[in-house]
LUMPALUM-518080 format. One record per residue (C-alpha): x, y, z; residue in one letter. Coordinates in nm, 4 decimals. Each point is the difference from the previous one (the first is absolute). Layout:
N
X,Y,Z,r
X,Y,Z,a .
...
***
This chain:
475
X,Y,Z,r
12.8008,2.5444,-0.8462,x .
0.3366,-0.0318,0.1497,x .
0.3576,0.1219,-0.2138,x .
-0.1803,0.3151,-0.0827,x .
0.2701,0.2333,-0.1701,x .
0.0775,0.4009,0.0304,x .
-0.2781,0.2042,-0.1201,x .
-0.0244,0.0586,-0.4017,x .
-0.2034,0.2234,-0.2119,x .
-0.0305,-0.2066,-0.2539,x .
-0.0002,-0.3397,-0.0972,x .
-0.0274,-0.1658,-0.3628,x .
-0.1157,-0.4108,-0.0522,x .
0.1807,-0.0472,-0.2929,x .
0.3287,0.0971,-0.2074,x .
-0.1046,-0.0537,-0.3499,x .
-0.0223,0.2997,-0.2533,x .
-0.3319,0.1622,0.1729,x .
0.1575,0.0052,0.3827,x .
0.3369,0.1358,-0.1156,x .
-0.1641,0.2668,-0.1907,x .
-0.2353,0.0712,0.2983,x .
0.3808,0.0079,0.2405,x .
0.1441,0.2008,-0.2919,x .
-0.2696,0.2722,-0.0381,x .
-0.0374,0.0334,0.4131,x .
0.3546,0.0691,0.0224,x .
-0.0062,0.2007,-0.2825,x .
-0.1872,0.2012,0.1808,x .
0.0855,0.0073,0.3590,x .
0.3132,-0.1760,0.0508,x .
-0.0283,0.0195,0.3895,x .
-0.2993,-0.2422,0.0260,x .
0.1101,-0.3607,0.1226,x .
-0.1083,-0.2189,-0.2519,x .
0.0469,-0.3812,-0.0346,x .
-0.0733,-0.2716,-0.2484,x .
-0.1288,-0.3366,0.0889,x .
0.1183,-0.2714,-0.2593,x .
-0.1193,-0.3716,-0.0043,x .
0.2495,-0.1172,-0.2588,x .
0.4082,-0.0046,-0.0146,x .
0.0416,0.2831,-0.2146,x .
-0.2275,0.3199,-0.1411,x .
-0.1455,0.0848,-0.3429,x .
-0.3032,-0.2758,0.0283,x .
-0.0625,-0.1082,-0.3666,x .
0.3030,0.1760,-0.0665,x .
0.3256,-0.1672,-0.0913,x .
0.2972,0.1023,-0.2093,x .
0.2149,-0.3178,-0.1190,x .
0.2621,-0.1081,-0.2396,x .
-0.2095,-0.0082,-0.2393,x .
-0.2585,0.3016,0.0508,x .
-0.2571,0.0580,0.1773,x .
-0.2098,-0.2860,0.1171,x .
-0.2958,0.1597,0.1791,x .
-0.1915,0.2667,-0.0965,x .
0.1905,0.2062,-0.3379,x .
-0.2010,0.1679,-0.1975,x .
-0.1485,0.3391,0.0132,x .
-0.1617,0.2613,-0.2760,x .
0.0321,0.4216,-0.0181,x .
-0.3654,0.0146,0.1450,x .
0.0952,-0.2018,0.3331,x .
0.1027,0.3438,0.1322,x .
0.0875,-0.0787,0.3815,x .
0.2528,-0.2925,-0.0678,x .
0.1429,0.1959,-0.3259,x .
0.0153,0.3183,0.2453,x .
0.1369,-0.1744,0.2824,x .
0.3110,-0.1607,-0.2467,x .
0.0553,0.3622,-0.1293,x .
0.0185,0.1583,0.3912,x .
0.2507,-0.2409,0.0843,x .
0.2403,0.0046,-0.3147,x .
-0.0891,-0.3970,-0.1278,x .
0.0416,0.0333,-0.3590,x .
-0.3216,-0.1465,-0.2144,x .
0.0788,-0.1731,-0.3186,x .
-0.2714,-0.1175,-0.2914,x .
-0.0430,-0.3519,-0.0254,x .
0.1935,-0.1227,-0.3029,x .
-0.2859,-0.2508,-0.2143,x .
0.0545,-0.2588,-0.2660,x .
-0.0683,0.0569,-0.3271,x .
-0.3235,0.0421,-0.1100,x .
-0.0133,-0.2530,-0.3067,x .
-0.0186,-0.2932,0.2789,x .
-0.2223,-0.2061,0.0738,x .
-0.1854,-0.0331,0.3635,x .
-0.1370,-0.2915,0.1348,x .
-0.2967,0.0702,0.1511,x .
-0.2281,-0.2683,0.1187,x .
-0.2866,0.1887,-0.1188,x .
0.1004,-0.0076,-0.3367,x .
0.0448,-0.3924,-0.0650,x .
-0.2818,-0.2035,-0.1237,x .
-0.2610,0.0489,-0.2563,x .
-0.1968,0.2207,0.1793,x .
0.3020,0.2248,0.0798,x .
-0.0619,0.3035,-0.2275,x .
-0.3540,0.0198,0.1598,x .
0.1384,-0.0522,0.3326,x .
0.2402,0.3175,-0.0812,x .
-0.2894,0.1871,-0.1507,x .
-0.2512,-0.0407,0.3382,x .
0.2761,0.0752,0.2015,x .
0.0876,0.2981,-0.1315,x .
-0.3566,0.1148,0.0129,x .
-0.0436,-0.0566,0.3473,x .
0.3652,0.1669,0.1044,x .
-0.1323,0.2973,-0.1447,x .
-0.3978,-0.0327,0.1617,x .
0.1905,-0.0147,0.2962,x .
0.2104,0.2791,-0.0388,x .
-0.3156,0.2124,-0.1061,x .
-0.2243,-0.1115,0.3173,x .
0.3197,0.0367,0.2749,x .
-0.0103,0.3655,-0.0482,x .
-0.3422,0.0153,0.1468,x .
0.1536,-0.1475,0.3535,x .
0.2620,0.3008,0.0924,x .
-0.0103,0.0668,0.3839,x .
-0.3562,0.0849,0.1631,x .
-0.1703,-0.0886,-0.3214,x .
-0.1529,-0.3377,0.1593,x .
0.0087,-0.2277,0.2877,x .
0.0537,-0.3876,0.0799,x .
-0.3009,-0.2109,-0.0129,x .
0.0084,-0.3963,0.1028,x .
-0.2761,-0.0203,-0.3026,x .
0.2926,0.0917,-0.2820,x .
0.1064,-0.2909,-0.1986,x .
0.3244,-0.1557,-0.0023,x .
0.2317,0.0907,-0.2876,x .
-0.0190,-0.3629,-0.0800,x .
-0.4120,0.0371,-0.0731,x .
0.1232,0.2969,-0.1888,x .
0.2647,-0.1601,-0.2607,x .
-0.2444,-0.2904,-0.0040,x .
-0.2909,0.2048,-0.1641,x .
0.2230,0.1994,-0.2297,x .
0.2093,-0.2607,-0.1648,x .
-0.0665,-0.2694,-0.1865,x .
0.3055,-0.2285,-0.0502,x .
0.1518,-0.1759,0.3103,x .
0.3730,0.1491,-0.1160,x .
-0.1256,0.3279,0.0002,x .
-0.1514,-0.0557,0.3796,x .
0.3347,-0.1565,0.1107,x .
0.1467,0.3239,-0.1472,x .
-0.1362,0.2407,0.2398,x .
0.0214,-0.2643,0.2724,x .
0.3733,0.0316,-0.0225,x .
0.0094,0.3873,0.0405,x .
-0.2522,0.0619,0.2300,x .
0.2037,-0.2318,0.2199,x .
0.3355,0.1577,-0.0470,x .
-0.1628,0.3128,0.0239,x .
-0.2145,-0.0489,0.2864,x .
0.2078,-0.2344,0.1490,x .
-0.3376,-0.2629,0.0541,x .
-0.1888,-0.2120,-0.1969,x .
-0.3173,0.2023,-0.2563,x .
-0.2238,-0.2016,0.2577,x .
0.1144,0.1711,0.3007,x .
0.0004,0.3420,-0.1135,x .
-0.3039,0.1880,-0.1006,x .
-0.0871,0.2085,-0.3261,x .
0.0250,0.3513,0.1880,x .
0.3041,-0.0901,0.1720,x .
0.1676,-0.1032,-0.3165,x .
-0.1212,0.3163,-0.1972,x .
0.1256,0.2301,0.2904,x .
0.3598,-0.1235,-0.0747,x .
-0.0110,0.0484,-0.3462,x .
-0.1056,0.3503,0.0415,x .
0.2844,0.0529,0.2722,x .
0.2312,-0.1234,-0.2795,x .
-0.0856,0.1988,-0.3165,x .
-0.1769,-0.3157,-0.1643,x .
0.0265,-0.3559,-0.0137,x .
0.1827,0.0055,-0.3104,x .
0.2811,0.1692,0.1618,x .
-0.0124,-0.2228,0.2876,x .
0.0263,-0.3110,-0.2400,x .
0.2511,0.2404,-0.2097,x .
0.2486,0.0306,0.3463,x .
-0.0225,-0.3682,0.0671,x .
0.1326,-0.1443,-0.3451,x .
0.2413,0.2881,-0.0353,x .
-0.1420,0.0541,-0.3088,x .
-0.0731,0.3989,0.0334,x .
0.1623,0.2443,-0.2034,x .
0.0988,0.1701,0.2871,x .
0.0994,-0.2933,0.2656,x .
0.2980,0.1591,0.2146,x .
0.2809,-0.2073,0.2039,x .
0.1712,0.0966,0.3549,x .
0.2428,-0.1570,0.2325,x .
-0.2127,-0.0771,0.3020,x .
0.3162,-0.0179,0.1465,x .
0.0890,0.2852,-0.0183,x .
-0.3337,0.1545,0.1340,x .
-0.0223,-0.2066,0.3047,x .
0.3837,0.0813,0.0759,x .
-0.0472,0.3850,-0.0448,x .
-0.3155,-0.0450,0.2135,x .
0.1374,-0.1622,0.2499,x .
0.3029,0.2366,0.0400,x .
-0.2571,0.2980,-0.0151,x .
-0.1551,-0.1729,0.3047,x .
0.2649,-0.1753,0.2355,x .
0.0445,-0.3969,-0.0154,x .
0.0072,0.0402,0.3696,x .
-0.3783,0.0797,0.0026,x .
-0.1553,-0.2684,-0.2417,x .
0.0132,-0.3449,0.2478,x .
-0.0040,-0.3400,-0.1948,x .
-0.1707,-0.3423,0.0949,x .
-0.2143,0.2167,0.2309,x .
-0.3154,-0.1459,-0.1276,x .
-0.3061,0.1941,0.1897,x .
-0.2442,-0.2147,0.1596,x .
-0.2153,0.1849,0.2208,x .
-0.1013,0.3513,0.0217,x .
-0.2360,0.1601,0.3217,x .
-0.1149,0.3925,-0.1195,x .
-0.1197,0.2283,0.2007,x .
-0.1252,0.3809,-0.1010,x .
0.3729,0.1331,-0.0102,x .
0.1892,-0.2806,-0.0105,x .
0.0654,-0.3683,-0.0856,x .
0.2255,-0.2571,0.1393,x .
0.1558,-0.2376,-0.2689,x .
0.1284,-0.3181,0.1051,x .
0.2151,-0.2155,-0.2617,x .
0.0964,-0.3916,-0.0097,x .
0.3338,0.0573,0.3080,x .
-0.2655,0.1347,0.2016,x .
0.1598,0.3722,-0.0251,x .
-0.2809,0.2595,0.0358,x .
0.0307,0.3588,-0.1417,x .
-0.2093,0.2832,0.1291,x .
-0.0948,0.2152,-0.3110,x .
-0.2157,0.3517,-0.0122,x .
-0.0774,-0.1175,-0.3790,x .
0.0041,-0.3440,-0.1694,x .
0.0036,-0.0311,-0.3818,x .
-0.0753,-0.3526,-0.1286,x .
0.1702,0.0108,-0.3456,x .
-0.0663,-0.4107,-0.0698,x .
-0.2355,-0.1275,-0.2090,x .
-0.3841,-0.0199,0.1519,x .
0.0237,-0.4187,-0.0050,x .
0.2670,0.0194,0.1744,x .
-0.0338,0.2709,0.2734,x .
-0.3206,-0.1920,0.0891,x .
0.2518,-0.2789,0.1860,x .
0.0555,0.2548,0.1965,x .
-0.1966,-0.0347,0.3262,x .
-0.1462,0.3928,0.1110,x .
-0.1485,0.1007,0.2999,x .
-0.2604,0.0564,-0.0272,x .
-0.0769,-0.1343,-0.3115,x .
-0.0262,0.1554,-0.3347,x .
-0.3345,0.1217,-0.1112,x .
-0.1761,-0.2454,-0.2442,x .
-0.0176,0.2192,-0.2693,x .
0.3750,0.0665,0.0267,x .
0.0471,-0.3906,-0.0726,x .
0.0789,-0.1881,-0.3060,x .
-0.0830,-0.3848,-0.0387,x .
0.2554,-0.2243,0.0482,x .
-0.0136,-0.3268,-0.2577,x .
0.0921,-0.3284,0.1216,x .
0.3874,0.0036,-0.2075,x .
0.2369,0.2888,-0.0849,x .
0.0459,0.1399,-0.3501,x .
0.3400,-0.0092,-0.0603,x .
0.2324,0.1845,-0.2949,x .
0.3008,-0.1223,-0.1067,x .
0.2115,0.1561,-0.2174,x .
0.3244,-0.1503,-0.1995,x .
0.2821,0.0638,-0.2315,x .
0.1831,-0.2203,-0.1902,x .
0.3398,0.0075,-0.2045,x .
0.0551,-0.1763,-0.2676,x .
0.3429,0.0078,-0.2285,x .
-0.2176,0.1093,-0.3249,x .
-0.3073,0.1555,-0.1139,x .
-0.2102,-0.3198,-0.0447,x .
-0.3489,0.1660,-0.0342,x .
0.1299,0.2572,-0.2558,x .
0.2007,-0.3198,-0.2312,x .
-0.3489,-0.1379,-0.0197,x .
-0.1612,0.3323,-0.1421,x .
-0.1625,0.1212,0.3848,x .
-0.0137,0.2911,0.1934,x .
-0.0276,-0.2035,0.3100,x .
-0.3446,0.1628,0.1154,x .
-0.1865,-0.2944,0.1252,x .
-0.3277,-0.0440,0.2213,x .
-0.0914,-0.3251,0.1025,x .
-0.3278,-0.0629,0.2270,x .
0.1035,-0.3223,0.1622,x .
0.1608,0.0766,0.2217,x .
-0.0742,0.4055,-0.0829,x .
0.3631,0.1355,-0.1532,x .
0.0840,0.3532,-0.1584,x .
0.3683,-0.0788,-0.1161,x .
0.2305,0.2029,-0.2122,x .
0.3478,0.0909,-0.1346,x .
0.0931,0.1912,0.2685,x .
0.4179,0.0399,-0.1303,x .
0.1307,-0.1512,-0.3427,x .
0.0942,-0.3299,0.1868,x .
-0.2224,0.0233,0.2967,x .
-0.3380,-0.0759,0.0001,x .
-0.2463,0.0642,0.2907,x .
-0.3587,-0.0113,0.1142,x .
-0.2357,-0.0203,0.2649,x .
-0.1863,-0.3002,0.0965,x .
-0.3355,-0.0018,0.2458,x .
-0.0532,-0.2761,0.2336,x .
-0.1078,-0.1321,0.3057,x .
0.2503,-0.0820,0.3564,x .
0.2691,-0.2329,-0.0869,x .
-0.0420,-0.0031,-0.3809,x .
0.3447,0.1945,-0.0136,x .
0.1661,-0.3094,0.1241,x .
-0.0542,-0.2006,-0.3558,x .
-0.0086,0.3070,-0.1640,x .
0.3508,0.0018,-0.1885,x .
-0.0708,-0.3489,-0.1610,x .
-0.3601,0.0754,-0.1191,x .
0.1099,0.3468,-0.1231,x .
0.2871,-0.1411,-0.2189,x .
-0.2304,-0.2669,-0.1307,x .
-0.2677,0.2379,-0.1268,x .
0.2444,0.2325,-0.1581,x .
0.1672,-0.3370,-0.1827,x .
-0.3512,-0.0834,-0.1366,x .
-0.0185,0.3581,-0.1427,x .
0.3636,0.0988,-0.0930,x .
0.1854,-0.3080,-0.0561,x .
0.2110,-0.2385,0.2274,x .
0.2651,0.2160,0.0519,x .
-0.2305,0.2465,0.2451,x .
0.0312,-0.3127,0.2234,x .
0.3399,0.0052,0.0498,x .
0.0987,0.3638,0.1744,x .
0.3028,0.1443,0.1089,x .
-0.1200,0.2082,0.3045,x .
-0.3318,-0.0134,0.1581,x .
-0.1336,0.2159,0.2961,x .
-0.3148,0.0470,0.1154,x .
-0.2114,0.2005,0.2933,x .
-0.2839,-0.0995,0.1670,x .
-0.2723,0.2348,0.2111,x .
-0.3570,0.0441,0.1144,x .
-0.1817,0.2151,-0.2143,x .
-0.1821,0.2617,0.0934,x .
-0.4248,-0.0322,-0.0111,x .
-0.1318,0.3260,-0.1783,x .
-0.3043,-0.0319,0.1441,x .
-0.2821,0.2567,0.1195,x .
0.0548,0.3457,-0.0318,x .
0.3057,0.1578,0.1387,x .
0.0515,0.0835,0.3645,x .
0.0739,0.3042,-0.0043,x .
-0.1394,0.2015,0.3197,x .
0.2259,-0.1028,0.3308,x .
-0.1449,-0.1850,0.2919,x .
0.0532,0.1642,0.3513,x .
0.4067,0.0301,-0.0354,x .
0.0338,-0.2819,-0.2459,x .
0.0371,0.0538,-0.3657,x .
-0.0219,-0.2249,-0.2854,x .
0.2812,0.0071,-0.2424,x .
0.1222,-0.2374,-0.2868,x .
-0.0808,-0.0300,-0.3522,x .
-0.3639,-0.1480,0.0336,x .
-0.1007,0.2952,0.1932,x .
0.1274,0.2716,-0.3006,x .
-0.2565,0.1595,-0.2513,x .
0.2275,-0.0017,-0.2894,x .
0.1624,-0.3068,-0.1551,x .
-0.0916,-0.2000,0.2897,x .
0.1769,-0.3317,0.0122,x .
0.2590,0.1701,-0.2165,x .
0.3905,0.1275,0.1425,x .
-0.1848,0.3561,-0.0296,x .
-0.2989,-0.0511,0.2174,x .
0.2507,-0.1438,0.2674,x .
0.2022,0.3703,-0.0226,x .
-0.3493,0.1896,0.0221,x .
-0.0922,-0.2146,0.2993,x .
0.3092,0.1251,0.1261,x .
-0.0459,0.3684,-0.0185,x .
-0.3504,-0.0104,0.1065,x .
0.0902,-0.1777,0.2917,x .
0.2496,0.1945,0.0716,x .
-0.1891,0.3110,-0.0121,x .
-0.2990,-0.1524,0.2171,x .
0.3120,-0.0924,0.2712,x .
0.1135,0.3903,-0.0438,x .
-0.3416,0.1362,0.0059,x .
-0.0221,-0.1914,0.3493,x .
0.3033,0.1177,0.1291,x .
0.1489,0.2818,-0.1271,x .
-0.3168,0.1750,-0.2637,x .
0.1961,0.2992,-0.0060,x .
0.2708,-0.1610,-0.2489,x .
-0.2607,-0.1232,-0.2297,x .
-0.0741,0.2807,-0.3078,x .
-0.2295,-0.0273,-0.2920,x .
0.2605,-0.1099,-0.2162,x .
0.0360,-0.3326,0.1979,x .
-0.3918,-0.0751,-0.0617,x .
0.0403,0.0867,-0.3077,x .
0.3161,-0.2983,-0.0315,x .
-0.2840,-0.2986,0.0753,x .
-0.2747,0.1202,-0.2157,x .
0.2162,-0.0077,-0.3048,x .
-0.1384,-0.3198,-0.2151,x .
-0.0156,-0.1197,-0.3159,x .
-0.2122,0.2405,-0.2260,x .
-0.3373,0.0600,0.0138,x .
-0.2064,-0.1722,-0.2815,x .
-0.2983,0.1249,-0.1623,x .
-0.3265,-0.1122,0.0969,x .
-0.1582,-0.1877,-0.3033,x .
-0.3648,0.0093,-0.2222,x .
-0.2403,-0.2405,0.0551,x .
0.0108,-0.1184,-0.3150,x .
0.3993,-0.0425,-0.0004,x .
-0.0652,-0.2017,0.3047,x .
-0.3244,-0.1970,-0.1920,x .
0.2092,-0.0824,-0.3142,x .
0.2986,-0.1029,0.2521,x .
-0.2588,-0.2656,0.1490,x .
-0.0316,-0.1835,-0.3245,x .
0.2590,-0.3086,-0.0019,x .
-0.0130,-0.3783,-0.1509,x .
-0.2293,-0.1299,0.2621,x .
-0.2580,0.2001,0.0526,x .
-0.0159,0.0581,-0.4017,x .
-0.0162,-0.3382,-0.0037,x .
-0.2928,-0.0493,0.2476,x .
-0.1741,0.2544,-0.1597,x .
0.0478,-0.1930,-0.3610,x .
-0.0974,-0.3078,0.2004,x .
-0.3512,0.1468,0.1525,x .
-0.0997,0.2144,-0.3552,x .
0.0929,-0.3264,-0.2010,x .
-0.2824,-0.2169,0.2982,x .
-0.2143,0.2794,-0.0717,x .
0.0445,0.0123,-0.3529,x .
-0.0733,-0.4359,0.0325,x .
-0.2800,0.0607,0.2221,x .
-0.1628,0.2182,-0.2629,x .
0.0145,-0.1919,-0.2484,x .
-0.1227,-0.3087,0.1624,x .
-0.2928,0.1911,0.1075,x .
-0.0454,0.1196,-0.3204,x .
-0.0014,-0.3437,-0.1659,x .
-0.2259,-0.1331,0.2687,x .
-0.2603,0.2724,-0.0970,x .
0.0260,-0.0505,-0.3305,x .
-0.0991,-0.3813,0.0815,x .
-0.2670,0.0528,0.1826,x .
-0.1583,0.2958,-0.0819,x .
0.1248,0.0425,-0.3723,x .
***
């Protein structure tokens, strides 16, 4: 390797919320360490982005998300409660439509309640992943009777896990729900329907983090392509052929992105996540209108559609926002597709916006169990490596804190106290384990009761037939 730069103490790959938090924590504990951040993009923040209409990326948190809430408090970033539309307005969820809408809602509510109960058993250390585990597609297909119910669950699995229901196992998904309180909380967070939904300015948060770290330590458009690691240090090469020698390396990018980096020697098989043929992308949009068209029609703006997967909401009185899960390149035609779907639901006026803003990024795939143990002097970060609120903003901050503590334990162990360890462990409230009877009752749903009823009907008919045959032949 040539073009080697001066030796540094800690190199962080990724200037998203996790990487910035790691650098902030490290330098707040030991300012003499030489820390740099290598970011492949042209700006910091990852999924976060403020705009003239509001937050285009990650935007909502709840008080239960301790780590991001506490970070905002420490940096004096104002947090406000989200203003929701009046409760008398009607939502527009695809699951509500059609003759079987009420039954579909009922069985989905039953299944969400069951997942909330079951996921409490998937706390860290309580289970191991198995190749024989069923997928979430298998699970929801065995629990739900109506296709619109299954589509609803596939939609939220895609937004929560970053992959389709066919690509994530039952145990993997349950562990995500357990670390985030439960599935109901994640759905309320995505739709903005929680009574405790909070907002903050990502521009202010990123600005204050950058000020605390020092912008001269952040290298933009420096895409890491290769890592050669030894017992006590690593050599990191970027796409400009710059090489950095670092004593500790923190990988603060999602798993699927980190695996595009070439490692010498290779990463052990057990630390790898399956790579998919196409990237799973996420787009966030904000649309400004001259007036609030949806409220005039009696709607709250809350909209969930399944083709493509869309979660939309009223962001401000005259600003409509939403998230769309899609594959690569779909973002190029996103605007006409979204405006057409909104026009179909709320009227033709929705097809004529005053302003359209859009941000697209590769969605983190929240697969396997979080890797929390360093590999030699390489430490895994990002929200996908969090143990609390994986895939959420708070998970990114928690993972950044943990990465920082691991790095300091290697280089400056005397600077770490029990408070730092305790700060990492704070998570969603521990939920009680439930009785077998309660779990059994939660398993009763339209799908299996229909099966049971069908079997019982067949047994009854068979009994009647046999009885008739016996009477005919034997009197």
